[in-house]
N, C-alpha and C positions, 0 to 999 in steps of 0.2 A: 742530616745529623749522624745517624748510622749509615755507614757505607751499605749501598744497597747491593742485592745478590746479582752478581753479573753472570752470564754463562762463561764459564772457564774450560779449558782443557784439562779436566781433573786428572787425567791419566799421566800427566807429567809435571804436576806441581811438586816443587821441590825448594827448600830453602834450609837456611842454618840460622840458629839463635841461641842464646844463652839459657843454660837450665834454669838459673836463678830468675830470669825475667819471665820465662814461660811459666815456671811454678807461681810466681806473683800474679800474674794475670790470671791464671786458672782460679786461683783462691778467691780473687775478686769477682768473677763472673760465676762462679759457683753459688753465690748469694741469691741468685735469682732461679736456682733450681730447686723445685720442689719434690717433695716424695709422693710416690704413687700417682704419677702422671698417667692419664689414660691413652694419651698420644705419645708413643714412643720417642719421636725426634725432640720433645720437650725435656726428656733426660739427657739429651747431648747438648754439647757447646759448639758453635759454628766457628770454625777456623777458616780466615779467608788471608791469603798471601796476595798483596797487591803494593806496587811500587817498591818501597823500602820497609815496609810495615808488615806485621801479621796482626791481623784483628781477631778480636774474640768477642762472641755474642751469645747471650743467653736470654731466656724468657720463661715465665710460667703463665704468660697471657695477663698477668695482673701488673708484673714490673719486668722491665727489660734493662740489661746492663750491658755496656759495651766499652772495651778498652783496647789498647793496641800497645805493641812492644816494637822495638827496632829489630829488623832481620836482614839477612843476606839472601834476598828472593832470587832465585835462580829461574823459577817457573813459577807464573801466577796460577792460583786456582783455589777452590774452596770445597770444604767438606765438614760434616758434623760427626764428632766424636764422642762416645760415652764419657759424661762428666766425671762420675765416680771413678771410673777405671783409669782414666788418663791423669787425674789429679793424684790419685794414689800412686801410680807409676813414676810419675815425673819427680815427685817428692823423695822417691827412694834413689834417684840418679845423683852422681856427683854435680858440682858447681862446675860446668864446663860446656863446651859448645856442643850442641846436638843437632842432629840432621833431621827433618821431617821431610817425606816424600810419599806421594802416591803413584805407584807403579804398576798396581795390579787392581784396577777397577776401585772398589770401595773397601780398600785396606789401607791404613796409614802406617807406614814404616817408620820406626824411630830409632836411629842409631847413635850410639855414643862411643867413645873409646874402648869401652868394656862391655858394652851390651848391644843387643839388637832385638827389636820386637815389632810384631805387626798387630794392630787393632782393627777390628772389623767396624766399618762406619756405616752411616746413613747419607744419602745424597743431600747436598745443599738445597737443592731444589724443594725438598720437603719441609725445610726450615721456615716457620711463619715470617712473613715479611712484618718489619717493625716499621709503624708509621713514623714520618717526620711530625714533630711537635710544632703546633702553631706558635707564631711568635706572640707573646703575651707580655705581663709584667715581669720586669726583671730586677732583682735584687741581687747584691753581692754581700756575703757575710764571711767573716774569718772562720776558718774550720774549727779552731778550737772554741769560738764562740757557740757554733752550731752544735758541736759534739756535746758541750756541757749542756746545752738546752735540751737536746734529745734525752740524753741520760737521766736529766733530773724531772722530765715530763712523760715520757712514753708509757712507763711502767704503770701508770694510773689508768691507761686506756682500758676499755672493757674487752674481755675475751669473748663475750657473747655477741654474735653477729647477728642477733634478732633486731637490735637496734643499730643499724649500720653507722650512723653518725658518732656513736660513743666508741665504735672500734677503731675511731681515727683520732688524730691530732689536729686541732684547729690552729692555723696559722694566719695572722691577720695583722694588718698595718694600723698604727695608731699614733699619727703624728710622725716623729722620728723613731718610734718604737716598734719593733716586731714582736709580738706575742705568740707564743706556742702554749696551747691549753689541752689537757686531756682529763677525762673523768669517766669513771664508771657507775655514776650516780651515788655511791657510797663514800668517795674520796675524790679530790680534784687537785690538780697541780698546774700552776701557771708560773711560765719563765718569760722575762721582758729581756730583750736585747735591743740596745739603744744604738741606732745608726748616725754616721756624722751628719748625714743629710736626709731630709725627708723623701721617701719613694716618689718617683714622679706621679703615679696614681695609687690610690688605695687599692688593696687587695684582700680577699678573704678566700680561703680554701680549707678544705679537710683532708688531709692526707693520711692514709691507711697506716695504722700504727706499725703493722708488720714492714712497710716499706721504710719507715724511720728506723726501726731497728736493724734492719739489714744495712742499712746506709751507715749507720754508726759503726757497725763491724768493719766497713770498709775504710773508715777514717778513725779506727781505734787508736792510732798513734797521732793524736791532734798536734798540729803546728800552726805556724803563723801564715800559712797559705790562705788564699781565697776561694770560696766555692760560688758559683754562678747559679742563681735558681731563677728559671723561667717557668712563669705560672700561666697557663692557658686555661681556657673554659673547662676543659675535661681532664687534663693532663699535667703534671709537673716534671720538669727536668732540673736534675742536679749534675753540673758540670764542673769538674777540677782536673787538673793536669791531663792525663790521657783517658781519664775515665768519666763516662756519662751513664746517669741512671734514669730511666723513664718510669713513670708510675701513673696509673690512673687515678683521678680524685674520687672522693665519696661525694655523692649528691645529698643535699638536704641541708637543713638549718641546725647549727648547734645550739644547745640550750644556753639561755642567757644567764651564764653562770655568775656574773658579777653580782647579782642580788643576793647570792647565799654566803658571799664573803663578808663576815663581820667588819663592820666599820671601826668599832671601838671595842676594846678588851678589858675587861674588869681585872684579870689577873695574868701576869706575865712571869715566866720564870726561866732562866738560863740553866741548861744541863749539858754536861759532857755527852757527846755522842757515843764515845766508847763505853762509858759507863752505863748509860740508858740501854744501850744494845745489849749489853752482858745480862743486865737484869731482866730485859723483855725476853730473852731467849730463854732464861730459867723459868720466869713465870708462865711462858708458853707451853712448857712442857705438861702443865697442868690445865692451863686455859683451853687446850685443844678439845677437852671434854665439854666444854661449854661454849662452842662456836668462836673460840679465840677471844672471848670477853675478858677484859681486865679493867680493873679500878686503877685511876690515878687520883691521888689524894695529896695536895699541896698545902702547906701552912705557912703562914709568915713570919715562922722561925726558922726558916729555910731548909725545911725537910720535904721530900717528895716521897710518898709511899705508893709502891707499885704492887697490886696484890691480884690473885685469881679467887674466884668463889671455891667452896669445898667441893670437890668432886669425887668420883669413885676411887680415883687413884691418889687422892691427897689436895693439898694446896700448897701456896706459896707466898709469901710477903717480903719484900726487900724495900730498904730505904736508901735514899740518896740525898746528898747535900746539893742545894741548888741555890741561885740568887734569885730573890722573888721581889716582884714589884706589883703591889695590890693585895687583896684580901684572900682568906683563906678560900680553896675552892675544890671541887671534886668533879670527875667525869668517868664515864664508862666508854671504852674504845675497843676496837678490833686491833689485837696485838699486832697481827701481821701488817696492817696497814701502816702502822707506826713505825714498825722495823723496815718497811720497804723503803721509806724517805731516809731513814738513818744510814740504809745501805747506799743509796745512790747520791747522797748530798755530801759535797766535798767541804765539810766543815767540821772543826774540832768540836765546837760548841754550837747549840741551837737555841732559839726562843720558842716556847710553846705558850701560847695564849688560851685562856679558858675564860668564858663567861659564866656559864651555868651548865647544868647536866643535859639540857635539852639542845644547846646550841653548839655549832660545830667547833672543834679544836683547830686553831690555827698554829701551824709551824712555820716560821721564817728563819733566815740566816740572821747570824749575829751582825754582820755587816751588810749594808746596802739594802735596797727595796726592790731588788730584781726578781724576787722568788717568793712564792706563797703556796703552800700546801695546806688543804684543810680536809679533816675526817669527820664524817657526820657520827654523832654519838649513839651508844648503843642504849637501850633500854635497860634499867636497873630493875 
């Protein structure tokens, strides 16, 4: 999967490539570079010239990314180069052909029409071997579908690693559907992607949320292309174009979350995402003094009141027009949890459902049944 590290005559590696292509590849593999690595070579990117390609690899031992670009390879070879330095340097060059060569041991020469530099490197022999992933369950998703699913779910995962399964995103098959789910035990997001055909085998895996966050940055310009996903026992592989990302999977069992999603809703109201976001940001200025607690009170005359408790710095109350279906109701929620979903959901209006002050609030899209987000209530 990843080209293995072969013994090359590194003293004579030489190639020509496009600055734009080189810059593109560096920015992709940088997603696997972590800060404060104890092993110096993990701060480097492996460059390997072979055939008519220049291969790029990086890893933080949790995830590994590989991609390649076309190159005019005159002499094959491999070296690792400091990620931050070479990325910053290449980004400052003009879009033209550049020459890379290793002529003095572990120094990489980069020459363009107007500049020449040398960067001190580390031998490719010190770069950790990236294992091939075992053949497992394979599914194919459209990139734009996967990007939307990651964006609408991953923010709900826990930042606390004390419960590892909550720091990941559950991905599993349910008939023709693939579901992605994340929760930190205070809120939960579920996104459903419907496939044209049922997967050959059922699958269930927990992917580190950080892996999906970094992958979404790589595909931050969604398109209609497809991404192949291979799920093995302990690892997952995302593969599209000339980019491959391998990640470990999280062991454990995800909570049986379906039980906490309300099946029936007493009060539903439709509200503008833009208007509600603006009100929440204002009320949050005062709610921060009270653990971000806000009150939502909706009445069947079409009014939603959003307010904070009186704090040392003051209080705020705002009113919005809504379309309501059901009885008068009220609930206390964490303002930031509600703001989060408004930031990531791609809708003009949303539906908020409330049963009572001790049941979760439910947020859904106006159209379709592919997304649900719930927030646990706060004590009044």
